[in-house]
C-alpha positions as CSV (number, residue, x, y, z in Angstrom):
1,M,17.9,29.5,-62.1
2,N,18.3,25.8,-62.9
3,L,20.1,26.6,-66.1
4,A,22.6,28.9,-64.3
5,V,23.2,26.1,-61.7
6,W,23.9,23.6,-64.5
7,I,26.3,26.0,-66.3
8,V,28.2,26.7,-63.1
9,S,28.2,23.0,-62.2
10,G,29.5,22.1,-65.6
11,V,32.3,24.7,-65.7
12,L,33.4,23.8,-62.2
13,A,33.4,20.1,-62.9
14,A,35.5,20.7,-66.0
15,L,38.0,22.8,-64.1
16,Y,38.3,20.3,-61.2
17,L,38.6,17.4,-63.6
18,M,41.5,19.2,-65.4
19,A,43.2,20.1,-62.2
20,G,42.7,16.7,-60.6
21,F,43.9,14.7,-63.6
22,T,46.9,17.0,-63.9
23,K,47.9,16.2,-60.3
24,L,47.3,12.4,-60.9
25,A,49.1,12.2,-64.2
26,K,52.2,14.2,-63.6
27,S,55.0,13.5,-61.1
28,K,55.6,15.9,-58.3
29,R,58.8,17.1,-60.0
30,D,56.9,17.9,-63.2
31,L,54.2,19.8,-61.2
32,L,56.9,21.8,-59.5
33,A,58.2,23.0,-62.8
34,E,54.9,24.9,-63.3
35,P,54.9,28.2,-61.5
36,R,51.3,27.9,-60.4
37,M,52.0,24.6,-58.7
38,A,54.8,25.8,-56.4
39,W,52.6,24.9,-53.4
40,A,53.2,21.2,-54.2
41,A,56.7,21.6,-52.6
42,D,55.0,21.7,-49.2
43,F,53.3,18.3,-49.7
44,S,54.4,14.7,-50.3
45,A,53.8,13.1,-53.7
46,G,51.1,10.9,-52.2
47,Q,49.3,14.0,-50.7
48,V,49.4,15.7,-54.1
49,K,47.9,12.6,-55.8
50,G,45.3,12.4,-53.0
51,I,44.3,16.0,-53.6
52,G,44.0,15.2,-57.3
53,A,41.8,12.2,-56.6
54,V,39.6,14.2,-54.4
55,E,39.2,16.9,-57.1
56,V,38.3,14.3,-59.7
57,A,35.8,12.6,-57.4
58,G,34.3,16.0,-56.5
59,A,34.0,17.0,-60.1
60,L,32.1,13.9,-61.0
61,G,30.0,14.4,-57.9
62,L,29.0,17.9,-59.0
63,V,27.2,16.6,-62.1
64,L,26.6,12.8,-62.2
65,P,24.3,12.2,-59.2
66,W,22.0,15.1,-60.0
67,L,22.0,14.3,-63.8
68,T,21.3,10.6,-63.3
69,G,18.9,11.0,-60.4
70,L,20.9,8.4,-58.5
71,A,21.6,9.6,-55.0
72,P,21.2,13.3,-55.8
73,I,22.2,14.2,-52.2
74,L,25.8,13.5,-53.4
75,T,25.8,16.6,-55.6
76,P,25.7,19.2,-52.8
77,V,27.9,16.9,-50.6
78,A,30.5,17.0,-53.4
79,A,30.2,20.8,-53.7
80,L,30.7,21.2,-50.0
81,G,33.7,18.8,-50.2
82,L,35.3,20.9,-52.9
83,A,34.6,24.0,-50.9
84,L,36.6,22.5,-48.1
85,V,39.4,21.7,-50.6
86,Q,39.4,25.3,-51.6
87,V,39.5,26.5,-48.0
88,G,42.6,24.3,-47.5
89,A,44.1,25.6,-50.7
90,A,43.5,29.2,-49.6
91,I,45.1,28.6,-46.3
92,T,48.1,27.0,-48.0
93,H,48.5,29.9,-50.5
94,I,48.1,32.5,-47.7
95,R,50.8,30.7,-45.6
96,R,53.1,30.8,-48.7
97,G,52.3,34.5,-49.3
98,E,50.8,33.8,-52.6
99,G,47.4,35.5,-52.1
100,A,45.4,33.1,-54.2
101,T,41.9,33.8,-55.4
102,V,39.8,30.7,-54.9
103,P,36.3,30.0,-56.3
104,V,34.8,29.1,-52.9
105,N,31.7,31.2,-53.6
106,L,30.8,29.4,-56.8
107,V,31.1,26.0,-55.2
108,L,29.0,27.1,-52.2
109,F,26.5,28.5,-54.7
110,V,26.0,25.1,-56.3
111,A,25.8,23.5,-52.8
112,V,23.2,25.9,-51.5
113,V,21.0,25.7,-54.6
114,R,21.2,21.9,-54.9
115,F,20.3,21.5,-51.2
116,G,17.4,23.8,-51.7
117,Q,16.1,21.6,-54.6
118,L,16.1,18.4,-52.6
């Protein structure tokens, strides 16, 4: 079970790092040029950067606290935070009629398993 949690945590961390750094590195105009980022039109440039920063922090939180043993409570907290980000993303996509599929279940899986291991 522990190996499965690490694999899921690593994959999710990589995905959130990529997504977060993309939002931080690109301008809103550049993001809007990508079809999967059309949602950014509904948010200010600062809000998009904020979402990116939350995703990067959450990605690091999924792995580093548990890996280092320093404040391991932050790993499930990060997972729950990313689950909330995904709920917000789902609401945004539903409002826009985009019917997004979001990985909430995977993030919650990590949170539940990590809380159970504390």
